[in-house]
N, C-alpha and C positions, 0 to 999 in steps of 0.2 A: 581609585588605586587599591583599596582594600578588597573590593569585589574581584579585581583582576588577580590579586594574590590568592584569593580563595579558589577561583577557577583553576589557577595553576596548580595549587596543592591537590585539588581533586583529580586533575589529570595525572599528576605524579603518583598518587595513591593507586589509581586505576592501572597505570602502567606497571607498577610494582606487583599489584595483584595478578595482572596478566602474566607477568614473568613467573610468578609462583605457579599459576595454572599450567603454563607450558612445561615447567620442570616436573609437575606432578603427573601429567597425562600426555606429555609430548605435545606436538603441534595439533591441538584440539581444533577441529573444524566444525562446520555447521551442516554436515551432510547426513544427519540422522533425523531431520524433521520429516514428518509425514506429509505427503502430497495430498492435498484435499481434492475431492472430486468436483472441481469447478464446472466441468462439462455437464453435470447433472442439473445445473440451474435451469428452471423452466423456460420454455420459449414464450410463455405468456404469464404476466403477473398483473392482476387487475385489468385495467383497460389497455395495458401496454403489450403489444405483440412484437415478437422478433421478426424483422423483415430482411435481415442480412447477417450472415456470419463472416467475420473478417479474418483473413489469413495473416499470420505474422511474417514480417520481413525476415528471411533467413539470416541476413547480416546482423539484424538486431538480436536474434536468438542466439547467435554465436557468443554474445556477451551475457546471456542468461541461460547457461547450459542446463541448469537443474529446474528451470521454471516450466510450469504448465499454465497456459493462458487461455481463457475464454473471452473473446472480444466480439461483441454483438451490437447491432443497432436495433433499438426498439422504437416502435411508432404508436402514437395514440390515435384515436379515431379522427381527431381534428388535424392530423397530418404532422404534428410536432414530433420531433425525434430526440432520442437520448442515446449516447454511446456508453455501453456498460463494459468495463474491463475487469475481470476477476483474475487474480494471479496468486498461485501457490507455488512453493518451491521447496526443495530439499535443503538448499543452502541459504543461509541468511543473507549472504552478499548479493543474491539475485533480486533482493527487494530494493528498489530505488525510489527516492522522492520524486514524484512527477514534476515538481517545480523545476528541478535541475534537468530533467529529461526534456521538457519543453524548451528551456533556455538553450540546451545543447543543440536543439534543432533550429535555432535562430529566432525563436519567438521573443518578443518584448514582454517582460513579465511584470505583473503587479506584485506588490508585497504579499506574502502569504499571510492569511489571517485565520484565526480559529472561529468557528461558527457551529451552530446546531440547527439541523434541518430534520423535521419529522422525528425529533427526539434523538437524532444521531449526532454525536460530536464529531467534527471533521475539520479538515483543512480546506480552504477555499482560495482559488486563484483565478486570475484572468490572464489569458495569453493572446497576443495579437501578432499577426504576421501577414504581409501582402494584402492588407485590407480586411482580413478575416479576424474576428474577435470571438474568442471562445471562453466559456466559463466552465471551470472544472472543480469538482469536489472529490475528496478521497480520504480514506481512513484505513487503518490496519487493525487486525485482530490477532491474538496469539503472540508468538515471539516477535513478530514484525512490529508490534505496537510498542515494544521497548526501544525507543529511539532517542537516547540521550543526546544532548547537544554537544557534549564534550566527550572525547575518547570513546566513540561508539563501538569500535572494534574490541577494545579491551573490556568494555562492559558486557558485550555479548559473548566473549569468551568465558566470562564469569558465569553468565546465565547457562551457557552450554555445559560447563562443569557441574553446575547445580543440578541440571536435568539428568546428567550422567550419574551423579552420585545417588539421585533419587530413583534411578532405574526406570525413568519414563521417557516416552517419545513425545517431542513437541511438534507443533504445527503452526503455520502462519498463513494469513490471508490478507491480500490487499484488494480493496474495492475502489474503483475510480469511475466517476460519472462525468460525462462531457456533453455540452450542448452549445449551440450558437448563443452568444451573449446578447439576447434581446431583452426588452424591458421586463418581461415576465420569466426570465430564465431561472431565477432562484425558485420561483413558485413551481416551475416545471420540474426541476430537479427534486424538490421536496415532494411533489406528487409521486414521482417514480420511487423515491426512497420509501415512502409510506406503503406503496403497493408491493415493493420487493422485500421489505423488511422481514416478513415471516419466513420467506425462502432463504434469505441471506443468513438468518439465524440458524437454519439447519446446517449450513456450511461452516459456521464459525467453529474454531477449535474449542474444545472444552477448557474452561478455566481451571488452572492448577492451584 
């Protein structure tokens, strides 16, 4: 009961703070973030080579109007593949948790869990549909990494005001990796992350 009350109080405080933000600067939006050059990510990292560039569904992109996405399939010499998706956007609202995206497409979802692969903290999920079982890992950098469980919109209005007052432009990046969930799937994803890490680091927003 006490925990519920604390969460409610936090939400109320954030809501009041957001109201103050709106009064101070009008309806502050998240359209001032820098779009990162995700298209410059190399077509080969370590033993992994890009074998296909995926086009985005126009119907999906209607819901992500400010997003820029690089979506590729990489293959190792042994024929194993990993799908890499990089997303940057000018608006915070165009960043979505893949767990909900998969569920919205009719997948049966495992509980999301925190994990670390190749030194990278991330969220890990399993999605299953029509006999296909997929393992995905993902993480955020920059503004998108600020993902509070309660009152996220209010919290990010506060962050947007902070950036505005400091006179700086923020940026955000989402990284998602996906592969067929076979016994060595985690090792496969870890191998790709280790190979891609130096290049991903070049894309990450500078810490403020």
